[in-house]
N, C-alpha and C positions, 0 to 999 in steps of 0.2 A: 144178357149180361151176367145173370146169376150163374148160368151154365158155364160161361167162360171163367168166372171166378172159381167155381168148383173145379174146373179142369186144371186151373193153375195150382190149386191145392193138391190135387191128385198127382200132378206132374212133379211138383216140388217134393212131395213125400217119396215118390218113386225114384227121383234123382238122388235124394239123400240116402236112401237104402242102397241104391246102386253104387254110389261113391264109397259108402262104408264097406260094402262087400266086394267092390270091383265089378265093373260090367256096365257102366252107363252107355258105352258105345253099342253094346249088344242090345240093350233096351231100345235105343234109338232105331237100330236096324229092325228089330222085331216090330216096333210100332209102325215104321214105314211099310213093312211087309203087310201088316194088317190093313193099313190105309189103302194100299194098292189092291189087296184082295177085295175089300169092300167097294172100291171104285170100279173094279173090272168085273166083278161077279154080282150082278144085280139080284139074282135069285138068293144067293147066300145072304146078302145084305137084308133082303126082305124077311127072310126067316129069322135072322138074328135080332132084327128090330121089331118083329111082330109081337104085339101085346098079348095075344092069346096063346102063344107058345110058352110053356111053363119054364121056370128058372132051371129046373133039373134038366129039361130037354136042351135048353140053351147051353148049359155047362157040359152036357154030353157032346154037343156039336163043337164046343170049344176044345174039348179033349181030343176029339177025332180029327178035326180039321186044322185048328190054329196051333194047339200045343206042339204037335210034331214039327211045325215050321219055326217055332220060337227056340232061341238058345238060352233064354232067361226065364227062370221059374217065376220071377217077380211080375212079368207081364201077364202070365196066366193067372196069378193071384189077383192082379188088378182087374182082369176081365171078369173073374168071379165076383169081385166086389161090385163092379158096375152092373152086372146082371142082377145081383141080390138087391141092389138099390134102384133097379129099373132105369139105369142111366147109360144104356148101351149106345145111344145116339151120340154120346160124347166122343165116341171113337172117330167121328168125322173130323174133329179138329184137335183131339188130344195129342197126336204125333207132332203137330206144328207147335202147340203150346209147350210140349215137353222140350223141343229144341230151343225155344225161346227162353224157357226157365233155365235150362242147362247152360246156355250162353251167358245169361245174366249172373248165375251163381259163379261161373268160371271167370267172370270179368271180361267177357268177349263181346265186342260190338261188331255187327255186320254193317258195312258201309257200301253203298252203291255209287259208282262214279261213272258219269257219262262224259265222253269226249268225242270230238269230231273225227279223230283218227286214233288208232290204237296207241296206248302209252308204251314207251320203251321201258325195258326192265329197270334201268337205273332211275328213271323218272318215277316209276311205280314204287320202287323201294323208298325213294325220298318222300313221296306222298304218304306212304304207309307210316314212315317214321314221324312225319309231321302230325298225322292224324292220331297216332298213338300218344304223342305229347299233348295234343289238344283234348282228347277224350280221357286220358289217363287209364286206358284199358287196352287189352290186346285187340288188335284190329284185323278183321278179315275183310278184304276188299273184293267186291264183285264189279268188274268193268263191263261197260257196254259202249259200243260205238253208235253215235247218233249224228249223222252228217248235218241234220237240220240246225244244230246249235252253232254251226260255222267254225267255231274255235272256242278255246277256253274249256271249262268243265262245269258240270253240275254235280254236287256232292250231296247225297242223302244219308244222314246219320239219324237212324231211328225215325223220329217224326220232324226232324229239322232239315231244311234244304238250304244249301249255300249255292247260289246261282252265279257263277262267274263266267257264264257263256257270252260269246260275242253277240248272239241274237238278243239276249236279255239286255246287254249294254246298249244295243241299237234301239230297242224298244223304249228304254228309259230316256235315251237321248231325244228320240222323237217326241215323247211325252213332254219333256222339259222344253223343247223348242216350240211345241204347240202352245204350251202354257205361257211362254215368253211372248209369242206372237199375238196372243189374245189380250195381253195387258198393255 
């Protein structure tokens, strides 16, 4: 939990610097690239995270391998800070935390919508307008088709769920009928 809190602090500072100087999108791409590199190259990850490798050696590795891939000097500076403070492992989740912080600061909310059939464009636009009014934020909708819900939709807004699916209504109806039958 402390690590996540620290990651949010780093992400917020990095985003604020990027917004001031222009380049938040570049930082997001660079962090995603680093996450991908660490996820696909186990040997590199083990070297970067190994406690007996000196800070100087790790910075040399960053200069030779990561810095040429990055378009933002701010990411390289952040990597140096993480190495100096022995917090390299924070790179496992810092890219995702950065995206979340960036969305929060920009006033953007990601919403996941499940439907039994794909939504038509006009229906999706109306839903987006309604959700924007509800959340009072810019809305980015990710849709998913789930035939198991039969009809209706399930909307996930951060940690809240609005379940208007047919399957949920049927389950509630069954529960109420059973409750009534037992009394």
